N, C-alpha and C positions, 0 to 999 in steps of 0.2 A: 503493501500499499504507498503512495505516494504523500510525504506529508508536507502538506502546503503554509504558509504563513504569510498574512497578507498585514500589510502597512497602509495605513487609509482607510478602513472597513467599511469606516459608517457616512464614509461618502455612497454618491450616487452608483459612482463605476467600483467601488470596492465591496460598495453591501449587493453589488450584481455579483461580484465575482466569489463574494460566500454562498450567496443562494444558488449561483448554480454549480459551483463546486461540493454541496450537498444533497449533489444529485447524481453526482461522477463516481461510477462504478470502483476508480482505480485510485482516490485522494480521499484522505481524510484531513480538514480544518481543523490546523491546532494548533495555531496561533495567529489572535487579530491583535493590532494595534491601531489606537484614535489619537489621534492630537487631543479632541475636542471632547470626547467623550472614553475617558481611561477612568476604570472603575467600574464602568456599566457596564452590563448585560446587553448582549448586540440586541434583543426581545427590546430595548427598555426602550432604546432608539425604535426599532425597529418588529412593533408589534406583528406585521403581517408573518413574520417569522417564525411567532410563540410556537412552542412544537414541535421543531424542526430543526431551529439553531441554539446549543445550547455553549455559549461563550461567551465568556467575557473581554470588553477589550482593556487592553493593558498602554500603559505608558511603553513606544519602543525601546527595547530591551537590545543591545547587538546581540548579546552571549545567549539570552533567552532563546531567539528567533536560531542561531544557530546552532543551540542543545534539541530541540526540537524539532525545526524544520529541512525536507530536501531543496527546496522551493521557496521562492521568496518573490511575492509580485508588490512591489512596489506603486500605489493610487497614493500620489500626496503631488503638492505642486512643482513645478519646474525647479531644479536645485539640491533638491533634498535626494534624489538618487545618487548622484555626482557622492556627498557623503556617505555612504551607506556601500553603495556596490560593492566597493574595493574588499571593504572586509568580509562581506561575503564570500566574494568569490574563493579570496587567501582560505578559509574553510571548505572549500570546496563543494557552496551551493551553487544552483543557477537562480540566475537572475530573473524576472520578467520586469521591464520597467514600463510605466505605463502610461509616464509623464516625456517629456521634451529631450530627458537629459545625451540620449544616445540617439537621435534620431537623425541629428546633423552631422557630418565627416566632418566638414570644415568648420574650424572653431570660431575663426572670424563671424562666420553669417551667425552661430549658437548667440555669439555677443553681443551681436547688431538686434539681434529681434528680439532676442532674452533676458538683454540688460544687464546678461550674466557672464562668469566664470564657466567656459567650458570643464569639461572630463580632460582629463591628461590623457594626453595621445595612447598610453598604450591601452587604457578603457575604451578608448574609441575605436583604437584596430582592436579589439576583441568583438565590439559590438555589431550585432546582427538587425541588420531594419528586418523586422518580420511582418511581410505581408505574404501568406503563405501559397496564395495564385500566381504573384508575380518573383518572388524568390524565392533560390533554390531551396529547396526543401530539403538536401544533403547540409547546406549550410545551416539552419535552420537547426538540426540533428547536433551537428557539429559544434555546435552554439553554449556558452553556460552562462551568456550576458544578452538579454534581446532586446531589444528597441522597439515597443509594440507602435505600432500606426496612430497618428493622431486622425478622431472620426472622420472629419471632412474630407484628410487625406487618402481618408482609404476607400470611400466610395470614390474620390475625385482622380485615382490613379487607376482603378478600378471599370471605369468608363472609358478611359483613354487607352490602356496600353495595347488590347488587340490592334485599334485603329494605327498605331504609334508602330508598331513592331510589324506590319506589314504596310507601312510606310506608305498609308492609303486619304494622309490626310498634310494639310503645309505648319510643319513645328512650330512656324514662328505665328499661327492664328490660333490658338486654344484658348475657347473662352467661356469658363465655369460661373453661373450662377446658382448660387445655394443657397434649401432653405433648410432651417435648421428647428427641431425643437426645445424648448427653454431649459429641460435637463442640461444641455451639451453645455452649460454656464458654469455649472454642478451647484452644486450645498451653499448656499450662500447669498449675501442678504445684498446684492448689487440692487442698483435702482430696476435696471434693465429685468427682471425679471419678477419682480414684482406684478399680481396678480391685475392690480388699474393700470398698468404700464402697455403692461403684454396686450392683455384680452381687448379680442376687436383691432388690434394694431399687426402692423408688419412693417418693420422698419430693418435696414441696414447696418451693419457693426464693423467693426477696422473697414468700414468703406476708403476705398483707393487704395489699393493692392498691403494692408496694411497686417492684414489676417498672418498670425505664423505658422499655419499652413502654409502659406507661402512656399516660402521655400525648402519645404521638405515637396511637396509635390515637385517644384521646380530639379531637384535634386534627382527623386527618382526614375521622374520625365526623361532627364538629361541620360539617365545610362541608357534605359531602354533605346532612345533615339541614337545614343552615342555622338552628340553635341548637346552645346546648351540649350533651353528653355527657356524661353522667360514667359511668364504665362499672367492672363487677368481672371481672378480670382476674388468673387463678389457675395461671401454671406450674407442672410438675412434670418432674422428672427420671425421666426412663426405662430400661431397661440395653438402650438401643442407640446403634449410636455417630451413625449420621445419620436425620434423621425428626421432622418436625414433626403432630402432630394437634391441631386444634381443635376440640371442641365447645361451639358455641355454643348456645345458649336464649334463644328469643324469646318474647314474650306476641303473642300474633296479634292484631291490633285490630276484628278482625272474621272470624267462621269462613272457614275455608280447607281446601280439598283438599290433600293433596300433591304430585296432576297438576295443580293450579294453582298453586302454588309453583313446580314442576318448571318449566313452562313458561315460568315467570314469569325462573329465572334461567336457562334457556338463551338465552332471546331476551337478555338481556342479556349474554351473553358468546357469543353466537353466531359475533364476528369477532373474537373473543381465542384466536390459535393453542393459546395455552398451556392454558386453560382449559378440563379436561374436566369436565363435567355426567354423572356416573356414571347407567344405569339405576336409573329410579324401582324403591324396593323392592331394592336394592342400597346396600353400606355399602361403603364407600372404605378403602384400608389405605395405611401405608407405603412397603410393598415397592413398589409399587404405581406410585410417581413415583420411587424409589430411582435416584441422579447423571440425572437427569431436571432439565430446567426448566420440569416439569407443575407444575397444581396439579387433584389432584383436589374433585371436591365432592361429597357428598352432601345430598340434604336428606327428611324425613320430619316430620309433622304427628302431634302426642299430637292424638287427638278428644278424648279425656279431661277433658286440661288445656287444650286449645285451643294449645301452645305448637309454637312451630315449631325444628325441632333442626336444626343443621347441623352435618357435616362437614365436612371441608377436612384437604386433606396438602398437605406440600408438602418435597422436600429440602429439609432447610435451610441447606447450603453451596450450592446451586443456585440455585432459585428465591427461595430466602431471603439469597441471598448473590450469589457470584462470578456464575451465570448471566442475573440479574434484572442487576447491573449493565453485563452483555454486550449483554442486551437493549437496554438504554439506552444503550451504549454506539452500537447500530445504528441508532437512532432518530437519536441526536445529528449522524450522518456519514451521513444519508442510505439509509441498508440498509435493505433487509426486518426486521423484527426479530426474523426467526428463525433469517438468518443465521448460520452456523457454531452453530448450537442445537439446529434442525433433527433430525438427526442421532441422537440418543441413546438405548437406548431402555431400558426398565427391567433390572436384572438380576432373576431370579427361577431360586430360588428365592433 
């Protein structure tokens, strides 16, 4: 049985890791920590887990985590994983960081976007960016330090990769419009997350190319294209609790039909259990993936403008966070990547 520790277990992503792992047949959650709820039972903070989760959150104690865990999920704000990862790695533990500390390989980029010192080069060299449908699964399996992708970045990269790999789009014209549910802002008291602000409303945030997932997407798409790529990335907050809808707009390099593009995407993702291509002529919806690790993709070609339009939806807390982290953990421990994740079916309505 794999023993798992979760740092930051009372945040929205942290509690989803806790919930999902309690249904995982090969994992036992042995330690949970919380910065704001130390000393409380998890069910005091999240009563919906009553009779399911019997754990008390503790303050961070690295010795305790090392003693009781084989893998440690760090679900803390950026800057924290840098402090703890080296200690855990030297103790022979596997680390999955759900923050941004190891996503960007260029230290100057990290410092610019996150106003923080980057991880030391030896740790950046060990870290693998873990988007299982794109990253080499062998690389994920062989690492002890995994950088879990950002939620918006996950949906954006998955919407783009097949078109970019097959060189059917102009890589200099990648435009992304993102709609995100308010849980993406975390469990905090920011004004934009208040009911009175978001209800019956929609508004952009980090507008004008300032969202911190921008360099992450550019880094990964540049690796696929084998040339530097600069994107237009515009997120909007919408009045739903969870979910991401990316509308990607690309200029085709030569005329293609929607049928040809659909076949290309279906071929690219045919062996990926969590990618579902929607039937041609249909559009995907956030509710279709809510509370699952699925990513649903729709494609269409605007024959008038010869632009490829791709819709991609995920649950930001699961495929965009906790579920993807567990998917990566499965690969790191030699388990089928679907283990503990394949029983979830979206709720409707």
